Steps between C-alpha positions, in 0.01 A plus 500: 500500500691361793526755788816318610690595186683788676699470821275746689147622426357818648124503487242740626220409733248575231677281243512199739133556580407482124726183453338329810154552351614397146592137562494241784744557783694171445559596139616854588711368791663267258593778266675680794674172597333505846232303686141594512538552879785745429270699262222493756735650761613779281141585407407512866795723589429744217118481559424359153167307494515161336217317311284289740463118479290407193575821312689333209243225477226758452713685237556172310125434507447835319389701803641846594563480877563824687860627513582638847634852460857590613469696823701829525789497749666794668850339530705580191758240588245226417436627150806337344588129515848358420507143366844345480556205275542170676383635832173460683286804423371534862850456633634758260232753610550430866877529483525805271508802727355840414774742381473702825588188705778396257657837537488474885652148493789634280559790735498287814737241349773758454784502764502879522130490614555235770323578827735465790413497878764704685673360810396813689217734415599872532144628519188286477214610276246719674225256402651255751519734799164399659564128440849509646371698806213250562735202466783627717248553787381138484623290792654157444448284193182416306336567173328837473252585229543873555286594200187399683375792704748759409538693175840617374655174615628231257428126540820365652439156649842384621668375824692775673843366406407540131364857532826681408539289181132540410522881531803518284332300225182713520695818498705396199178385319316827561796704369539262199129533411516879523819510290304317229221763524241285675294673774542354849278594791232392738159390358163668553149354501568323837807320354775603735806317368797629305430496123687534178305615191592325167299542187231686704469186732568521871688207650565470869871438597518236773808347664455193721683220661335151478494285813553125527288279733684299769371283774454695828755425766349514847623796717617435860159645614307273275707200618439586857126537454487167303691330788263645759165454326588219256416728204543854369342711229765618257535564132599199292721693253723804499554717196863612481669749263691365204736799436375501137333812352234523237430825305156525336282725300122460539268691268179304549460542881465119536739276688716374216777728363494617137886514496752363742866419555619289795834398652615172352788268589715676237363851481379761750231749410765768502637347175153472342380860509521563127307183446246629750451817287444287189255270679320807644459666155372173347253458787385867465459455117280193549294680767461789266387275212235344726383843622465639145301185392272548796452870420429424143248234595330739747489773228338253250256382764401855575441576129289181476305599816439856372385363156266261686362785709455708185307223328278460803433875512414513134272199535308671787472829308360307197240327728408838658458658148274207390287542803 
């Protein structure tokens, strides 16, 4: 019958796998009221193998082509697929959050749980003591990357005039994460930044102030040298602070952030901290999904490798016995 008969269809990964191998993708996609590309995306996300090119032609010709087995997956959240009538299947899957994330979104949307940055901090969190000490001793302006070279220090890359604001935001965020029962501390394994642990994933908390590039204006000294010698070596551009702050979480260790909120024309990051928690949990969930898939793939590879070794060993033993 038509799978679109009901408003919403809940289907298991195994059921979709059987359907995908029972009729051509375009026919099945049609029954769901989605495109073949949409079906392909959902299969990829849920690690459901699809028949290769030429499979249905071979079936029609009376052959029995090999059916690729459904690989086991460690992530339970990928076992169930919600298909909503009249919506693209891939889009429905991407947009439907796991219940854990939905619960967090609900909690963070409530006024009583709003994270507020105080005008004045009574006592800063002890995790910030080394960072504050290292920053207060820094002469003049500039952009430190205090994390490099010193453990127990958070990555705070802001101009001196933004430091007080940056520390208030960081302090509020550490306390908010801890109130939500997430561990906050400094990383090990050579990672020295300040981390929050969400869904067993460690994400570094970073606060920074982007710069803007402006043409360099010659100093009196540079002008004098240019006048005397006819030329002077100087930088072409200067990078000046913007006064805007960006709060980030980085779980991969690469340059780009996994979750971030930034000052905009209408909102400061102080008004976006609940949003930051939601984005952080969503990022951690995705990182966890990827990690579980990698671990499962590694486990299956090791089983395959051991089976191969076992076959080789048995083969050698058989040859020895024959000789």
